[in-house]
mmCIF file of the N, C-alpha and C atoms, coordinates in Angstrom:
data_MODEL
# 
_entry.id   MODEL 
# 
loop_
_atom_site.group_PDB 
_atom_site.id 
_atom_site.type_symbol 
_atom_site.label_atom_id 
_atom_site.label_alt_id 
_atom_site.label_comp_id 
_atom_site.label_asym_id 
_atom_site.label_entity_id 
_atom_site.label_seq_id 
_atom_site.pdbx_PDB_ins_code 
_atom_site.Cartn_x 
_atom_site.Cartn_y 
_atom_site.Cartn_z 
_atom_site.occupancy 
_atom_site.B_iso_or_equiv 
_atom_site.pdbx_formal_charge 
_atom_site.auth_seq_id 
_atom_site.auth_comp_id 
_atom_site.auth_asym_id 
_atom_site.auth_atom_id 
_atom_site.pdbx_PDB_model_num 
ATOM 1   N N  . MET A 1 1  ? 0.072   -7.593  -3.443  1.00 0.00 ? 1  MET A N  1 
ATOM 2   C CA . MET A 1 1  ? 0.527   -7.381  -2.450  1.00 0.00 ? 1  MET A CA 1 
ATOM 3   C C  . MET A 1 1  ? 1.711   -8.578  -3.299  1.00 0.00 ? 1  MET A C  1 
ATOM 4   N N  . PRO A 1 2  ? 1.106   -9.900  -3.962  1.00 0.00 ? 2  PRO A N  1 
ATOM 5   C CA . PRO A 1 2  ? 2.513   -10.294 -3.534  1.00 0.00 ? 2  PRO A CA 1 
ATOM 6   C C  . PRO A 1 2  ? 3.299   -9.623  -4.624  1.00 0.00 ? 2  PRO A C  1 
ATOM 7   N N  . GLY A 1 3  ? 3.636   -8.591  -5.473  1.00 0.00 ? 3  GLY A N  1 
ATOM 8   C CA . GLY A 1 3  ? 4.768   -7.817  -5.469  1.00 0.00 ? 3  GLY A CA 1 
ATOM 9   C C  . GLY A 1 3  ? 5.132   -7.161  -4.721  1.00 0.00 ? 3  GLY A C  1 
ATOM 10  N N  . VAL A 1 4  ? 5.249   -6.766  -3.719  1.00 0.00 ? 4  VAL A N  1 
ATOM 11  C CA . VAL A 1 4  ? 6.368   -6.896  -2.755  1.00 0.00 ? 4  VAL A CA 1 
ATOM 12  C C  . VAL A 1 4  ? 6.242   -7.734  -1.818  1.00 0.00 ? 4  VAL A C  1 
ATOM 13  N N  . ARG A 1 5  ? 5.247   -9.055  -1.832  1.00 0.00 ? 5  ARG A N  1 
ATOM 14  C CA . ARG A 1 5  ? 5.795   -9.383  -0.993  1.00 0.00 ? 5  ARG A CA 1 
ATOM 15  C C  . ARG A 1 5  ? 7.527   -10.318 -1.755  1.00 0.00 ? 5  ARG A C  1 
ATOM 16  N N  . ASP A 1 6  ? 7.174   -10.473 -3.063  1.00 0.00 ? 6  ASP A N  1 
ATOM 17  C CA . ASP A 1 6  ? 8.349   -10.389 -3.844  1.00 0.00 ? 6  ASP A CA 1 
ATOM 18  C C  . ASP A 1 6  ? 9.662   -10.176 -3.846  1.00 0.00 ? 6  ASP A C  1 
ATOM 19  N N  . ALA A 1 7  ? 9.877   -8.843  -3.836  1.00 0.00 ? 7  ALA A N  1 
ATOM 20  C CA . ALA A 1 7  ? 10.518  -7.748  -4.317  1.00 0.00 ? 7  ALA A CA 1 
ATOM 21  C C  . ALA A 1 7  ? 11.069  -8.143  -2.471  1.00 0.00 ? 7  ALA A C  1 
ATOM 22  N N  . THR A 1 8  ? 10.334  -8.268  -1.466  1.00 0.00 ? 8  THR A N  1 
ATOM 23  C CA . THR A 1 8  ? 11.246  -8.333  -0.015  1.00 0.00 ? 8  THR A CA 1 
ATOM 24  C C  . THR A 1 8  ? 11.545  -9.034  -0.123  1.00 0.00 ? 8  THR A C  1 
ATOM 25  N N  . GLY A 1 9  ? 10.912  -10.392 0.151   1.00 0.00 ? 9  GLY A N  1 
ATOM 26  C CA . GLY A 1 9  ? 11.419  -12.193 0.171   1.00 0.00 ? 9  GLY A CA 1 
ATOM 27  C C  . GLY A 1 9  ? 10.132  -11.854 1.852   1.00 0.00 ? 9  GLY A C  1 
ATOM 28  N N  . LEU A 1 10 ? 9.639   -11.073 1.673   1.00 0.00 ? 10 LEU A N  1 
ATOM 29  C CA . LEU A 1 10 ? 9.114   -11.046 3.379   1.00 0.00 ? 10 LEU A CA 1 
ATOM 30  C C  . LEU A 1 10 ? 7.470   -12.291 3.158   1.00 0.00 ? 10 LEU A C  1 
ATOM 31  N N  . SER A 1 11 ? 7.311   -12.570 4.246   1.00 0.00 ? 11 SER A N  1 
ATOM 32  C CA . SER A 1 11 ? 5.751   -13.346 3.976   1.00 0.00 ? 11 SER A CA 1 
ATOM 33  C C  . SER A 1 11 ? 5.185   -12.699 3.786   1.00 0.00 ? 11 SER A C  1 
ATOM 34  N N  . PHE A 1 12 ? 3.862   -13.188 2.978   1.00 0.00 ? 12 PHE A N  1 
ATOM 35  C CA . PHE A 1 12 ? 2.694   -12.535 3.092   1.00 0.00 ? 12 PHE A CA 1 
ATOM 36  C C  . PHE A 1 12 ? 1.909   -11.918 4.200   1.00 0.00 ? 12 PHE A C  1 
ATOM 37  N N  . PRO A 1 13 ? 2.241   -12.356 4.930   1.00 0.00 ? 13 PRO A N  1 
ATOM 38  C CA . PRO A 1 13 ? 1.460   -12.233 6.755   1.00 0.00 ? 13 PRO A CA 1 
ATOM 39  C C  . PRO A 1 13 ? 1.684   -10.741 7.353   1.00 0.00 ? 13 PRO A C  1 
ATOM 40  N N  . ALA A 1 14 ? 3.612   -11.044 6.434   1.00 0.00 ? 14 ALA A N  1 
ATOM 41  C CA . ALA A 1 14 ? 4.227   -9.999  7.308   1.00 0.00 ? 14 ALA A CA 1 
ATOM 42  C C  . ALA A 1 14 ? 3.854   -8.497  6.402   1.00 0.00 ? 14 ALA A C  1 
ATOM 43  N N  . VAL A 1 15 ? 4.184   -8.935  5.385   1.00 0.00 ? 15 VAL A N  1 
ATOM 44  C CA . VAL A 1 15 ? 3.858   -7.779  3.882   1.00 0.00 ? 15 VAL A CA 1 
ATOM 45  C C  . VAL A 1 15 ? 1.910   -7.570  4.762   1.00 0.00 ? 15 VAL A C  1 
ATOM 46  N N  . SER A 1 16 ? 1.217   -7.622  5.194   1.00 0.00 ? 16 SER A N  1 
ATOM 47  C CA . SER A 1 16 ? -0.102  -7.410  5.115   1.00 0.00 ? 16 SER A CA 1 
ATOM 48  C C  . SER A 1 16 ? 0.290   -6.307  6.277   1.00 0.00 ? 16 SER A C  1 
ATOM 49  N N  . SER A 1 17 ? 0.547   -6.982  7.188   1.00 0.00 ? 17 SER A N  1 
ATOM 50  C CA . SER A 1 17 ? 0.289   -6.108  8.811   1.00 0.00 ? 17 SER A CA 1 
ATOM 51  C C  . SER A 1 17 ? 1.130   -5.208  8.805   1.00 0.00 ? 17 SER A C  1 
ATOM 52  N N  . ALA A 1 18 ? 2.696   -5.250  7.504   1.00 0.00 ? 18 ALA A N  1 
ATOM 53  C CA . ALA A 1 18 ? 2.994   -3.864  7.776   1.00 0.00 ? 18 ALA A CA 1 
ATOM 54  C C  . ALA A 1 18 ? 2.548   -2.444  6.687   1.00 0.00 ? 18 ALA A C  1 
ATOM 55  N N  . MET A 1 19 ? 1.515   -3.192  6.232   1.00 0.00 ? 19 MET A N  1 
ATOM 56  C CA . MET A 1 19 ? 0.344   -2.367  4.990   1.00 0.00 ? 19 MET A CA 1 
ATOM 57  C C  . MET A 1 19 ? -0.605  -1.683  6.193   1.00 0.00 ? 19 MET A C  1 
ATOM 58  N N  . ASP A 1 20 ? -0.950  -2.640  6.902   1.00 0.00 ? 20 ASP A N  1 
ATOM 59  C CA . ASP A 1 20 ? -1.738  -2.160  7.868   1.00 0.00 ? 20 ASP A CA 1 
ATOM 60  C C  . ASP A 1 20 ? -1.023  -1.101  9.027   1.00 0.00 ? 20 ASP A C  1 
ATOM 61  N N  . VAL A 1 21 ? -0.447  -1.513  9.166   1.00 0.00 ? 21 VAL A N  1 
ATOM 62  C CA . VAL A 1 21 ? 0.523   0.255   10.368  1.00 0.00 ? 21 VAL A CA 1 
ATOM 63  C C  . VAL A 1 21 ? 0.679   1.297   9.327   1.00 0.00 ? 21 VAL A C  1 
ATOM 64  N N  . LEU A 1 22 ? 0.873   1.200   7.718   1.00 0.00 ? 22 LEU A N  1 
ATOM 65  C CA . LEU A 1 22 ? 1.079   2.351   6.751   1.00 0.00 ? 22 LEU A CA 1 
ATOM 66  C C  . LEU A 1 22 ? -0.378  2.416   6.985   1.00 0.00 ? 22 LEU A C  1 
ATOM 67  N N  . VAL A 1 23 ? -1.479  2.205   7.065   1.00 0.00 ? 23 VAL A N  1 
ATOM 68  C CA . VAL A 1 23 ? -2.081  2.241   6.689   1.00 0.00 ? 23 VAL A CA 1 
ATOM 69  C C  . VAL A 1 23 ? -3.113  3.390   8.546   1.00 0.00 ? 23 VAL A C  1 
ATOM 70  N N  . GLU A 1 24 ? -2.717  2.665   9.249   1.00 0.00 ? 24 GLU A N  1 
ATOM 71  C CA . GLU A 1 24 ? -3.420  3.423   10.664  1.00 0.00 ? 24 GLU A CA 1 
ATOM 72  C C  . GLU A 1 24 ? -2.320  4.865   10.692  1.00 0.00 ? 24 GLU A C  1 
ATOM 73  N N  . LEU A 1 25 ? -1.220  4.782   9.974   1.00 0.00 ? 25 LEU A N  1 
ATOM 74  C CA . LEU A 1 25 ? -0.492  6.012   10.374  1.00 0.00 ? 25 LEU A CA 1 
ATOM 75  C C  . LEU A 1 25 ? -0.991  6.805   9.088   1.00 0.00 ? 25 LEU A C  1 
ATOM 76  N N  . GLY A 1 26 ? -1.674  6.896   8.202   1.00 0.00 ? 26 GLY A N  1 
ATOM 77  C CA . GLY A 1 26 ? -2.411  7.852   7.662   1.00 0.00 ? 26 GLY A CA 1 
ATOM 78  C C  . GLY A 1 26 ? -0.555  7.780   6.294   1.00 0.00 ? 26 GLY A C  1 
ATOM 79  N N  . ILE A 1 27 ? -0.462  6.696   5.846   1.00 0.00 ? 27 ILE A N  1 
ATOM 80  C CA . ILE A 1 27 ? 0.875   7.219   5.190   1.00 0.00 ? 27 ILE A CA 1 
ATOM 81  C C  . ILE A 1 27 ? 0.616   6.671   3.689   1.00 0.00 ? 27 ILE A C  1 
ATOM 82  N N  . ALA A 1 28 ? -0.512  5.209   4.115   1.00 0.00 ? 28 ALA A N  1 
ATOM 83  C CA . ALA A 1 28 ? -0.853  4.709   2.697   1.00 0.00 ? 28 ALA A CA 1 
ATOM 84  C C  . ALA A 1 28 ? -2.537  4.318   3.235   1.00 0.00 ? 28 ALA A C  1 
ATOM 85  N N  . ARG A 1 29 ? -3.471  4.323   2.160   1.00 0.00 ? 29 ARG A N  1 
ATOM 86  C CA . ARG A 1 29 ? -5.025  4.411   1.925   1.00 0.00 ? 29 ARG A CA 1 
ATOM 87  C C  . ARG A 1 29 ? -4.772  3.108   1.168   1.00 0.00 ? 29 ARG A C  1 
ATOM 88  N N  . GLU A 1 30 ? -5.441  2.437   1.856   1.00 0.00 ? 30 GLU A N  1 
ATOM 89  C CA . GLU A 1 30 ? -6.330  0.979   0.655   1.00 0.00 ? 30 GLU A CA 1 
ATOM 90  C C  . GLU A 1 30 ? -7.347  1.873   -0.102  1.00 0.00 ? 30 GLU A C  1 
ATOM 91  N N  . LEU A 1 31 ? -7.529  1.350   -1.584  1.00 0.00 ? 31 LEU A N  1 
ATOM 92  C CA . LEU A 1 31 ? -8.461  1.732   -2.515  1.00 0.00 ? 31 LEU A CA 1 
ATOM 93  C C  . LEU A 1 31 ? -9.807  0.900   -2.405  1.00 0.00 ? 31 LEU A C  1 
ATOM 94  N N  . THR A 1 32 ? -9.861  -0.546  -2.207  1.00 0.00 ? 32 THR A N  1 
ATOM 95  C CA . THR A 1 32 ? -10.587 -1.474  -2.541  1.00 0.00 ? 32 THR A CA 1 
ATOM 96  C C  . THR A 1 32 ? -12.239 -1.503  -1.544  1.00 0.00 ? 32 THR A C  1 
ATOM 97  N N  . GLY A 1 33 ? -11.644 -1.459  -0.097  1.00 0.00 ? 33 GLY A N  1 
ATOM 98  C CA . GLY A 1 33 ? -12.307 -1.870  0.482   1.00 0.00 ? 33 GLY A CA 1 
ATOM 99  C C  . GLY A 1 33 ? -12.570 -3.529  0.643   1.00 0.00 ? 33 GLY A C  1 
ATOM 100 N N  . LYS A 1 34 ? -11.798 -4.046  -0.097  1.00 0.00 ? 34 LYS A N  1 
ATOM 101 C CA . LYS A 1 34 ? -11.932 -5.166  0.041   1.00 0.00 ? 34 LYS A CA 1 
ATOM 102 C C  . LYS A 1 34 ? -11.106 -6.257  1.232   1.00 0.00 ? 34 LYS A C  1 
ATOM 103 N N  . ARG A 1 35 ? -11.120 -7.481  1.695   1.00 0.00 ? 35 ARG A N  1 
ATOM 104 C CA . ARG A 1 35 ? -10.377 -8.311  2.203   1.00 0.00 ? 35 ARG A CA 1 
ATOM 105 C C  . ARG A 1 35 ? -9.621  -7.994  1.818   1.00 0.00 ? 35 ARG A C  1 
ATOM 106 N N  . ARG A 1 36 ? -9.539  -9.016  1.015   1.00 0.00 ? 36 ARG A N  1 
ATOM 107 C CA . ARG A 1 36 ? -8.252  -9.764  -0.784  1.00 0.00 ? 36 ARG A CA 1 
ATOM 108 C C  . ARG A 1 36 ? -8.162  -9.213  -1.952  1.00 0.00 ? 36 ARG A C  1 
ATOM 109 N N  . ASN A 1 37 ? -7.009  -9.018  -2.175  1.00 0.00 ? 37 ASN A N  1 
ATOM 110 C CA . ASN A 1 37 ? -6.637  -8.497  -3.370  1.00 0.00 ? 37 ASN A CA 1 
ATOM 111 C C  . ASN A 1 37 ? -6.767  -6.841  -3.542  1.00 0.00 ? 37 ASN A C  1 
ATOM 112 N N  . ARG A 1 38 ? -6.003  -6.422  -1.985  1.00 0.00 ? 38 ARG A N  1 
ATOM 113 C CA . ARG A 1 38 ? -5.875  -5.420  -1.783  1.00 0.00 ? 38 ARG A CA 1 
ATOM 114 C C  . ARG A 1 38 ? -5.162  -4.356  -1.944  1.00 0.00 ? 38 ARG A C  1 
ATOM 115 N N  . LEU A 1 39 ? -6.019  -2.814  -2.867  1.00 0.00 ? 39 LEU A N  1 
ATOM 116 C CA . LEU A 1 39 ? -4.891  -2.095  -3.889  1.00 0.00 ? 39 LEU A CA 1 
ATOM 117 C C  . LEU A 1 39 ? -4.308  -0.606  -2.829  1.00 0.00 ? 39 LEU A C  1 
ATOM 118 N N  . PHE A 1 40 ? -3.239  -0.812  -2.798  1.00 0.00 ? 40 PHE A N  1 
ATOM 119 C CA . PHE A 1 40 ? -2.770  0.615   -1.435  1.00 0.00 ? 40 PHE A CA 1 
ATOM 120 C C  . PHE A 1 40 ? -2.904  2.000   -2.732  1.00 0.00 ? 40 PHE A C  1 
ATOM 121 N N  . VAL A 1 41 ? -2.337  2.923   -1.990  1.00 0.00 ? 41 VAL A N  1 
ATOM 122 C CA . VAL A 1 41 ? -1.905  3.741   -2.912  1.00 0.00 ? 41 VAL A CA 1 
ATOM 123 C C  . VAL A 1 41 ? -1.184  5.202   -1.597  1.00 0.00 ? 41 VAL A C  1 
ATOM 124 N N  . TYR A 1 42 ? 0.178   5.767   -2.040  1.00 0.00 ? 42 TYR A N  1 
ATOM 125 C CA . TYR A 1 42 ? 0.794   6.615   -0.999  1.00 0.00 ? 42 TYR A CA 1 
ATOM 126 C C  . TYR A 1 42 ? 0.335   7.938   -1.496  1.00 0.00 ? 42 TYR A C  1 
ATOM 127 N N  . ASP A 1 43 ? -0.821  8.965   -1.167  1.00 0.00 ? 43 ASP A N  1 
ATOM 128 C CA . ASP A 1 43 ? -1.415  10.270  -1.565  1.00 0.00 ? 43 ASP A CA 1 
ATOM 129 C C  . ASP A 1 43 ? -0.156  10.700  -1.968  1.00 0.00 ? 43 ASP A C  1 
ATOM 130 N N  . ARG A 1 44 ? 0.806   11.211  -0.958  1.00 0.00 ? 44 ARG A N  1 
ATOM 131 C CA . ARG A 1 44 ? 1.920   11.947  -1.693  1.00 0.00 ? 44 ARG A CA 1 
ATOM 132 C C  . ARG A 1 44 ? 2.332   12.029  -2.201  1.00 0.00 ? 44 ARG A C  1 
ATOM 133 N N  . TYR A 1 45 ? 2.955   10.881  -3.023  1.00 0.00 ? 45 TYR A N  1 
ATOM 134 C CA . TYR A 1 45 ? 3.427   10.789  -4.190  1.00 0.00 ? 45 TYR A CA 1 
ATOM 135 C C  . TYR A 1 45 ? 1.910   10.863  -5.413  1.00 0.00 ? 45 TYR A C  1 
ATOM 136 N N  . LEU A 1 46 ? 1.367   10.711  -4.843  1.00 0.00 ? 46 LEU A N  1 
ATOM 137 C CA . LEU A 1 46 ? 0.260   11.021  -6.223  1.00 0.00 ? 46 LEU A CA 1 
ATOM 138 C C  . LEU A 1 46 ? 0.100   12.794  -6.557  1.00 0.00 ? 46 LEU A C  1 
ATOM 139 N N  . THR A 1 47 ? 0.246   13.003  -5.425  1.00 0.00 ? 47 THR A N  1 
ATOM 140 C CA . THR A 1 47 ? -0.295  14.460  -5.447  1.00 0.00 ? 47 THR A CA 1 
ATOM 141 C C  . THR A 1 47 ? 0.750   15.210  -6.458  1.00 0.00 ? 47 THR A C  1 
ATOM 142 N N  . ILE A 1 48 ? 2.328   14.413  -5.817  1.00 0.00 ? 48 ILE A N  1 
ATOM 143 C CA . ILE A 1 48 ? 3.633   14.807  -7.169  1.00 0.00 ? 48 ILE A CA 1 
ATOM 144 C C  . ILE A 1 48 ? 3.444   14.571  -8.191  1.00 0.00 ? 48 ILE A C  1 
ATOM 145 N N  . LEU A 1 49 ? 2.610   13.550  -8.522  1.00 0.00 ? 49 LEU A N  1 
ATOM 146 C CA . LEU A 1 49 ? 2.612   13.158  -10.022 1.00 0.00 ? 49 LEU A CA 1 
ATOM 147 C C  . LEU A 1 49 ? 1.605   14.124  -10.732 1.00 0.00 ? 49 LEU A C  1 
ATOM 148 N N  . ALA A 1 50 ? 0.936   14.241  -9.562  1.00 0.00 ? 50 ALA A N  1 
ATOM 149 C CA . ALA A 1 50 ? -0.603  15.357  -10.248 1.00 0.00 ? 50 ALA A CA 1 
ATOM 150 C C  . ALA A 1 50 ? -0.155  16.407  -10.890 1.00 0.00 ? 50 ALA A C  1 
ATOM 151 N N  . GLU A 1 51 ? 0.737   17.294  -10.382 1.00 0.00 ? 51 GLU A N  1 
ATOM 152 C CA . GLU A 1 51 ? 1.412   18.911  -10.036 1.00 0.00 ? 51 GLU A CA 1 
ATOM 153 C C  . GLU A 1 51 ? 1.565   18.650  -11.234 1.00 0.00 ? 51 GLU A C  1 
ATOM 154 N N  . GLY A 1 52 ? 1.201   20.386  -12.229 1.00 0.00 ? 52 GLY A N  1 
ATOM 155 C CA . GLY A 1 52 ? 1.131   20.835  -13.200 1.00 0.00 ? 52 GLY A CA 1 
ATOM 156 C C  . GLY A 1 52 ? 0.618   19.719  -14.416 1.00 0.00 ? 52 GLY A C  1 
ATOM 157 N N  . THR A 1 53 ? -0.534  18.541  -13.335 1.00 0.00 ? 53 THR A N  1 
ATOM 158 C CA . THR A 1 53 ? -1.140  18.165  -15.427 1.00 0.00 ? 53 THR A CA 1 
ATOM 159 C C  . THR A 1 53 ? -2.584  18.680  -14.863 1.00 0.00 ? 53 THR A C  1 
# 
């Protein structure tokens, strides 16, 4: 999440909380199952990218 933090200027706790909300809403999905260095995916975007492949 350092990339999001740097791009937005938000603090790490703010970015982490926002990502948790996106996961709860079903918008994003966490892939790693870890507490640190988590990786998130936006499934709708991946579906669009996968069309035609």
